C-alpha positions in Angstrom: 14.1 -49.1 -46.4 16.5 -48.4 -43.4 15.1 -46.8 -40.3 16.5 -43.6 -38.8 18.8 -44.0 -35.9 17.7 -42.4 -32.6 19.5 -39.1 -32.5 20.6 -38.4 -28.9 21.4 -34.8 -29.8 17.7 -34.0 -30.3 16.4 -33.8 -26.8 12.6 -34.3 -26.6 12.5 -35.0 -30.4 10.2 -37.6 -31.8 9.4 -38.8 -35.3 6.7 -36.9 -37.2 4.7 -40.1 -37.3 4.2 -39.9 -33.5 1.9 -36.9 -33.8 -1.8 -37.7 -34.1 -4.4 -35.8 -36.1 -5.1 -32.5 -34.4 -1.6 -32.2 -32.9 1.2 -29.8 -34.0 4.9 -29.7 -33.7 8.0 -27.9 -34.8 10.5 -29.5 -37.1 13.8 -30.1 -35.4 15.7 -31.8 -38.3 15.4 -34.0 -41.3 17.9 -36.8 -40.8 20.9 -36.6 -43.2 20.5 -40.2 -44.4 16.8 -39.8 -45.2 15.6 -41.0 -48.6 14.0 -38.0 -50.3 15.7 -35.7 -47.9 16.1 -32.9 -50.4 12.4 -33.2 -51.4 11.3 -32.9 -47.8 13.4 -29.8 -47.4 12.0 -28.4 -50.6 8.4 -29.0 -49.3 9.3 -26.7 -46.4 10.2 -29.2 -43.7 13.1 -27.2 -42.4 14.1 -26.6 -38.8 11.7 -24.2 -37.0 8.7 -24.9 -39.3 5.4 -25.6 -37.7 3.7 -28.8 -38.9 0.0 -29.5 -38.2 -1.4 -33.0 -38.5 -4.7 -32.7 -40.4 -6.0 -36.3 -41.0 -5.0 -39.7 -42.1 -6.3 -41.7 -45.0 -8.9 -44.4 -44.2 -6.2 -47.1 -43.9 -3.9 -44.8 -41.9 -1.2 -44.2 -44.5 -0.5 -41.6 -45.9 -1.2 -38.7 -43.5 -2.0 -35.1 -44.5 0.1 -32.4 -42.9 -0.1 -28.6 -43.1 3.3 -27.1 -43.8 3.7 -23.4 -44.4 0.1 -23.1 -45.6 0.2 -26.1 -48.0 -1.3 -29.5 -47.4 1.3 -32.3 -47.9 0.6 -36.0 -47.8 3.5 -38.2 -46.5 3.7 -41.9 -46.1 5.0 -43.2 -42.7 8.1 -44.6 -44.3 9.2 -41.0 -45.3 7.7 -39.0 -42.4 9.6 -41.1 -39.8 12.8 -39.4 -41.0 11.6 -36.0 -39.8 12.2 -35.2 -36.1 9.8 -32.8 -34.4 9.2 -31.3 -31.0 5.5 -31.5 -30.0 3.7 -28.3 -29.1 2.0 -28.5 -25.8 
């Protein structure tokens, strides 16, 4: 699976996979070339949405996220296509 190119237009943006359990961020974008892009948007991962990292599975993948009140589990191969801005 291809990796997302670093988007220089998103200042301070990092992949969703960079957030650890207990951290939160705001979705900046879902990269246009992302596999399952429409599915991620349908799940509520649209710009401006808060995402809370809840916990990871025992082996570390997938990770559970709270998105708009729902708990969503995403594998790292998919979550890396979502760019977020970490809340301080």
